[in-house]
Every structure is written in C-alpha cells, then in structure tokens.
C-alpha positions, -999 to 999 in steps of 0.1 A, spaced: 76 -751 214 100 -756 242 90 -778 272 105 -784 306 121 -816 293 138 -798 265 174 -793 272 202 -780 250 238 -787 259 262 -761 244 299 -769 246 321 -738 245 313 -705 261 332 -681 238 313 -653 220 294 -677 198 285 -704 224 275 -678 249 253 -658 225 237 -691 214 228 -699 250 212 -665 254 193 -668 221 180 -703 228 171 -695 265 151 -665 252 129 -689 232 120 -709 263 146 -737 262 166 -750 292 203 -746 284 234 -761 299 265 -741 288 299 -756 297 335 -747 290 368 -761 304 381 -725 307 374 -704 337 356 -670 335 389 -652 339 404 -672 310 374 -665 288 377 -628 295 415 -626 292 419 -623 254 434 -593 236 414 -591 204 386 -571 188 358 -579 164 342 -562 134 305 -562 140 282 -559 109 245 -552 105 235 -589 105 250 -592 140 234 -559 150 199 -573 142 205 -604 162 218 -585 192 188 -561 189 164 -591 190 181 -603 221 179 -569 238 217 -567 240 224 -540 214 216 -509 235 236 -523 264 266 -527 242 263 -493 225 287 -476 249 315 -501 240 309 -501 202 331 -480 181 313 -471 148 330 -463 116 312 -443 89 337 -447 61 357 -476 48 388 -470 27 395 -500 4 427 -498 -16 451 -520 -36 487 -508 -32 500 -526 -63 474 -514 -89 466 -480 -72 429 -487 -72 408 -473 -44 372 -473 -33 357 -452 -5 325 -466 10 302 -442 29 269 -443 47 251 -435 14 262 -469 1 242 -488 28 207 -502 23 181 -479 37 172 -501 66 209 -502 77 216 -465 70 194 -455 99 220 -471 122 244 -444 111 274 -467 107 289 -490 81 300 -513 110 314 -513 145 345 -525 163 340 -542 196 367 -552 221 366 -588 235 365 -579 272 332 -558 273 315 -583 250 323 -613 271 316 -595 304 281 -587 291 274 -622 278 286 -640 309 269 -616 333 236 -621 313 240 -659 315 247 -659 352 214 -640 358 194 -663 336 171 -689 353 171 -709 321 209 -714 318 231 -736 338 266 -721 334 294 -745 341 328 -729 336 362 -745 343 346 -780 342 340 -808 318 308 -810 298 281 -830 316 266 -861 300 235 -852 280 203 -873 279 195 -893 248 168 -867 238 189 -836 244 204 -814 216 242 -810 217 256 -778 202 293 -779 196 307 -743 198 341 -755 210 362 -738 183 384 -749 153 399 -778 173 365 -791 183 367 -823 203 329 -828 197 335 -828 159 362 -854 163 341 -876 185 313 -875 160 337 -885 132 330 -854 111 359 -845 88 367 -811 73 377 -798 39 407 -777 48 431 -754 29 461 -738 47 471 -704 34 508 -696 32 498 -663 49 495 -659 86 478 -631 105 493 -608 131 471 -588 154 480 -559 177 466 -528 193 484 -497 184 480 -459 191 480 -442 157 479 -405 146 467 -391 114 436 -413 110 404 -395 100 376 -398 126 352 -426 119 374 -443 92 384 -479 89 409 -492 63 413 -524 43 445 -524 22 454 -551 -2 491 -556 -4 513 -582 -22 521 -600 10 485 -600 22 456 -577 34 461 -551 62 431 -539 82 431 -509 105 401 -509 128 392 -481 152 389 -489 189 384 -453 201 406 -425 216 433 -429 189 437 -467 195 434 -492 166 433 -529 160 458 -538 133 452 -571 115 483 -577 94 484 -606 70 517 -618 56 536 -650 49 536 -671 81 574 -668 87 571 -630 85 542 -629 110 563 -650 135 593 -628 130 574 -595 135 556 -609 166 591 -614 182 604 -579 173 613 -554 199 586 -527 203 605 -500 185 614 -523 156 578 -535 153 565 -499 151 592 -489 126 582 -518 103 545 -511 107 551 -475 97 564 -486 63 530 -503 54 505 -478 69 486 -454 46 503 -421 38 500 -396 67 493 -422 94 521 -428 120 523 -453 149 529 -439 184 526 -467 209 523 -505 209 496 -513 235 498 -551 237 520 -580 226 515 -588 188 501 -622 183 506 -643 152 481 -669 140 483 -693 110 454 -689 86 433 -715 69 400 -721 53 380 -750 66 344 -763 63 330 -794 80 318 -820 55 285 -820 75 272 -796 101 252 -821 121 253 -857 134 222 -871 150 211 -846 176 244 -827 175 252 -796 155 284 -777 148 282 -740 155 307 -713 147 344 -722 142 337 -758 152 322 -761 117 339 -734 96 367 -709 93 376 -683 66 403 -658 60 399 -627 82 398 -603 52 366 -583 54 360 -591 91 335 -618 83 345 -644 110 324 -636 140 295 -624 120 294 -656 101 294 -675 134 265 -654 147 245 -660 116 248 -697 126 232 -686 159 203 -668 142 196 -698 120 196 -723 150 174 -699 171 148 -696 143 147 -733 136 144 -742 173 116 -717 178 96 -732 150 99 -769 157 115 -777 190 144 -801 193 148 -831 170 173 -847 146 153 -831 118 161 -797 133 198 -806 133 197 -816 96 177 -785 87 203 -763 104 231 -778 83 211 -775 51 202 -738 58 238 -728 65 256 -743 36 249 -715 10 261 -686 33 292 -705 45 302 -715 9 296 -681 -6 315 -662 22 344 -688 22 347 -686 -16 345 -648 -17 372 -642 10 394 -668 -7 390 -652 -41 399 -618 -26 430 -631 -10 441 -650 -42 434 -621 -65 449 -592 -45 478 -610 -29 489 -621 -63 520 -606 -79 512 -615 -115 516 -583 -135 489 -592 -160 463 -591 -132 471 -555 -122 450 -538 -149 420 -559 -142 422 -552 -105 425 -514 -111 396 -514 -136 374 -534 -112 381 -510 -83 377 -479 -104 343 -492 -117 332 -497 -81 344 -463 -71 324 -447 -99 293 -469 -97 271 -464 -66 251 -496 -74 282 -517 -73 292 -502 -40 258 -509 -25 258 -545 -37 293 -551 -23 285 -535 10 252 -553 14 270 -586 9 296 -577 35 273 -563 61 242 -586 58 256 -618 42 255 -628 5 223 -648 9 204 -617 18 210 -598 -14 177 -606 -29 157 -604 3 141 -573 19 156 -562 52 136 -556 84 143 -522 100 
C-alpha cells in the first residue's frame, strides 16, 4: 500500500513514461516525472502507433480509453501477404477472442500528438504527480524507486552499468504519412517483401502511415528523394489498386535493431520500455510491449509497495513476454525477408494453412493483440 513517504521517480516523459506516471499515481503513489525535453518538443513528433487489445485494457483501467476514442482509427481487417511466395491471409473480427471481439476492431492506429496531449494534460491536473519538463531529473532519496523510461539510449541504464544484448539489422525503417486512394475502409496491410516488411496503417480521411523496411542505405536514399520521386517509388511497392496522392510529411529513416537489457533492474531502479528492450517494428508490437511493462509494474506496486524485491520481481515477470515477442518478430523478418528459393514453398504452405484454418488465425491474432504469454489465460472483458 502506498504511503506519503513513497515516491517514484520516472525519468522520461514519452508515451511509456507518462502512462507509467498516470498508472502509478492512480494506485496512490507520489510520482516525480522528469524529462530534459520541453512539452513542445515532446508533442512535436510525426509518428503513429498501432494499439492492440492489451493496451486497450490498460487504458480502460486508467479511464483514458473513452477519452481517446475520438482520435483512435480502428481497422476491422488485416491483409497479410508475402509478395515472393504469393501467400495471403485475411484476418477479420471473427478471428478475435470473444472478449476482444466486442471492441469491434482488430486494432487501432493513434497519432502521437493527441496521445501525448492527453497524457500530459492528465499529468498536469494530477495532485500526485510532480511534472518537470525541460529540466534535469532531481536527486531521489535512498528509499525511492527509480523508473528509467528514457529510451533506447538510456543514460540511467548506462549509469547503472547494465549492458544489452544487441543485434543490428541490415534493414532500416522509413516512416511517412501519405494520402492514398483505393484502400478498402477499415483495412490495414502488412506485406512481406524481399527487402523487408511494408505496413500500411489507416489514420482516417484517406491518410495512412507507411512503415517501409528496406536495407539501411535504401531507406536513407528514399528519405532524401524529392516528393514526386518518393511517391513514384512508393507506388511500385503498394498493393494492386492502391495509389499514392500526396506526401503529408517528411519521410524519416531509422536504423533497426533488436536489443534486450541483460537485467531489467538494479537495486531500486527498473528499466521500462525502450530503455530495456527494442524489437523490429513488424507487427506493430513496440509500444504495446512497452505498455505491458507498465501493466506489470503497476500490478506489482499495487500488491507490495516499493522495494528492491519489487524491482527484481518486475524483471522476472517481464522476461518471457520480451523474449517471445523479440524472437517472434526476428523470425518473421528472417523468414520473409529471405530470398532463398527453397524457403518459398514452405512460406506459401504456411500462409495457405492459416488462411484455411480459423484456429490458426485466432491463435496468431491472439498472440499479436494480447501478447504471447496470454495464450493460455482467460481474458477479462
């Protein structure tokens, strides 16, 4: 049970750190949330997130889901295809678990700006949160818990001497917002191509987030193309019948790597979100995996208050989910970005089996939307 002397210092006020502050404050803890970036800098990012049912349940518990509904763009169908083998699977609402089906969406796409505005406004109104933006993190007391949510280049992780297992992909990732025509309403796409996956995610009113994986040099080259050249090149990789009309922001290229901290806690400090792990963006697992960190930390803190034991338990509880998602996304990239001809029949047979078998589709979608560790557990409505 939280007490007045219980303080949690969260370093990093991005989507994960801010949501963690709201979650822990809701359980009676006093929270200090700090970030060297200003409010304007935190808001000024052009990106979108795929939101799954595991995140929906957390946001619902925190009374944030209904407030966000007006900004969430649902998709009811997911078109998964492999351009090299010709295999294709179409996921629909009937492939969801019954508890998730009532939400009437496979998933949602959420733009960064309304999400961060909601989180920061909520934090500013909270009497339990001291929000310090544009300033260095204050010095915690010896009995305070430190939550490092300061991203993949976490200074806290470095200060605690925690090393990471890391693998750098030859692929990079290019993201852009594009107006497209020819897309069926409520449809999202995940295409496996020889150079890397391509995701097309709806943002509403004919606007889509394109997440385009390719060799790093290609990503950098495409990010520097003139608008017309970029749209012409994008048109060559889009599904048949879909055409780009307008480029709505500047494409941004990011290197991709898998990483996992060798431990997720040190004393009274814990690593949250990308401070502790990163995976390939295929399948849109990144933010949802980070927010499952928040769920675990919130549940453990609610049961036992703050202690070094809580920090150790957090690390132990998160390992299975992080490893399974990291290995699954890595396997997908290696298998479907592989040009070995002998693999093509196996890829096609696997996708055709999933297309014909509703049970396989339900298992796959359950792992994607709820997390692989939930496959054998009943879901709350």
